C-alpha positions as CSV (number, residue, x, y, z in Angstrom):
1,M,-59.7,10.4,-35.0
2,K,-60.4,13.0,-32.3
3,K,-57.9,15.7,-31.8
4,Q,-56.9,16.5,-28.1
5,T,-57.2,20.2,-27.5
6,G,-56.0,20.3,-23.9
7,I,-59.1,22.3,-22.9
8,K,-60.6,21.1,-19.6
9,V,-64.3,21.0,-19.3
10,H,-65.4,22.5,-16.0
11,T,-68.2,20.9,-14.2
12,D,-70.6,22.2,-11.5
13,A,-68.5,20.3,-8.9
14,D,-65.4,22.2,-10.0
15,A,-67.2,25.5,-9.5
16,Q,-68.4,24.5,-6.1
17,A,-64.9,23.5,-5.1
18,H,-63.5,26.9,-6.1
19,E,-66.4,28.8,-4.4
20,S,-65.9,26.9,-1.1
21,C,-62.3,28.1,-0.8
22,A,-63.0,31.7,-1.6
23,P,-61.9,34.0,1.3
24,T,-64.4,35.8,3.3
25,E,-64.2,39.6,3.5
26,V,-62.7,39.3,7.0
27,E,-60.1,36.9,5.8
28,L,-59.3,39.1,2.8
29,N,-58.8,42.1,5.2
30,E,-56.6,40.0,7.5
31,F,-54.5,38.9,4.5
32,R,-54.2,42.5,3.3
33,R,-53.0,43.6,6.7
34,A,-50.5,40.7,6.9
35,V,-49.1,41.5,3.4
36,G,-49.1,45.2,4.1
37,T,-46.8,44.5,7.1
38,I,-44.0,43.2,4.9
39,I,-44.5,45.3,1.8
40,G,-42.1,48.1,1.4
41,K,-39.2,48.8,-1.0
42,W,-36.7,47.2,1.4
43,K,-38.6,45.3,4.0
44,I,-38.4,41.9,2.5
45,D,-34.7,42.4,1.7
46,I,-34.0,43.4,5.3
47,L,-36.0,40.4,6.7
48,W,-34.2,38.0,4.3
49,M,-30.8,39.3,5.5
50,L,-31.8,39.0,9.1
51,L,-32.7,35.3,8.6
52,A,-29.0,34.6,8.9
53,G,-28.9,36.1,12.3
54,P,-28.5,39.5,14.1
55,R,-26.8,42.3,12.1
56,R,-25.5,45.7,13.0
57,F,-26.8,48.7,11.1
58,G,-23.7,49.1,9.0
59,E,-23.7,45.4,8.1
60,L,-27.2,45.7,6.8
61,R,-26.5,48.9,4.9
62,R,-23.4,47.3,3.2
63,S,-25.4,44.1,2.3
64,L,-28.2,46.1,0.6
65,P,-26.6,48.2,-2.1
66,G,-28.6,51.2,-3.1
67,I,-30.4,51.7,0.2
68,T,-29.8,55.1,1.9
69,Q,-29.2,55.5,5.6
70,H,-32.4,57.3,6.0
71,M,-34.5,54.6,4.2
72,L,-32.8,51.8,6.2
73,T,-33.6,53.6,9.4
74,A,-37.2,54.2,8.4
75,Q,-37.7,50.6,7.3
76,L,-36.1,49.2,10.4
77,R,-38.3,51.4,12.6
78,A,-41.4,50.3,10.7
79,L,-40.4,46.6,11.1
80,E,-39.7,47.2,14.7
81,G,-43.1,48.8,15.1
82,D,-44.8,45.8,13.5
83,R,-42.9,43.5,16.0
84,L,-40.9,41.8,13.2
85,V,-37.5,43.2,14.1
86,S,-36.0,43.8,17.6
87,R,-33.4,46.4,18.2
88,T,-30.8,45.9,21.0
89,A,-28.6,48.8,22.0
90,Y,-25.5,48.0,23.9
91,A,-24.0,50.5,26.4
92,E,-20.6,50.5,24.9
93,I,-18.2,53.0,23.4
94,P,-18.5,53.2,20.5
95,P,-22.3,52.5,20.7
96,R,-23.4,49.3,19.2
97,V,-26.9,48.4,18.0
98,E,-28.0,45.0,16.6
99,Y,-31.1,44.2,14.8
100,A,-32.6,40.7,14.8
101,L,-35.8,38.9,13.8
102,T,-38.5,38.4,16.4
103,P,-40.3,35.0,16.6
104,N,-43.1,36.6,14.6
105,A,-40.7,37.2,11.8
106,Y,-39.1,33.8,12.0
107,A,-42.6,32.3,11.5
108,L,-42.4,33.8,8.0
109,K,-39.4,31.7,7.0
110,P,-41.4,28.8,5.6
111,I,-43.5,31.2,3.6
112,F,-40.4,32.9,2.2
113,L,-39.0,29.5,1.2
114,A,-42.3,28.4,-0.4
115,L,-42.3,31.7,-2.4
116,L,-38.7,31.0,-3.4
117,E,-39.6,27.5,-4.6
118,W,-42.7,28.9,-6.4
119,S,-40.5,31.6,-8.1
120,R,-37.9,29.1,-9.3
121,A,-40.7,26.8,-10.7
122,I,-42.1,29.8,-12.6
123,E,-38.7,30.8,-13.8
124,D,-37.7,27.3,-14.9
125,G,-40.9,27.0,-16.9
126,K,-41.6,23.7,-15.2
127,H,-44.6,22.9,-13.2
128,R,-43.2,21.6,-10.0
129,P,-45.9,20.8,-7.5
130,V,-45.7,23.1,-4.5
131,K,-46.3,21.4,-1.2
132,K,-49.7,22.2,0.2
133,P,-49.6,24.1,3.5
134,V,-50.8,22.2,6.5
135,T,-54.0,23.6,7.8
């Protein structure tokens, strides 16, 4: 009786399939630039909080324990510079400023949700198939 080892034998067709989906250098650089835009100690947290809607500076600071005022300001400015966050200053006394996601940032929501699903699947130790992105 033959024992099942669970080892898959790879064929030339498998190798060709993997090679055909390898990114080009241009695609890799574009991917690095995109990921670099959202990488930062607090950027993903800020974007996640703003998915619920516009927030004032103080609301963001209270919802992100451990972030300093200086760091929040720097991260918001960087996100604003990358056109992921918009800043609206109202001419009121006391001054009021709100931060909101731009359409560019809202486009990241399905990616964030897919990452969340992937993370839960890894954590559960189960292999839940992740939906393939539409190309």
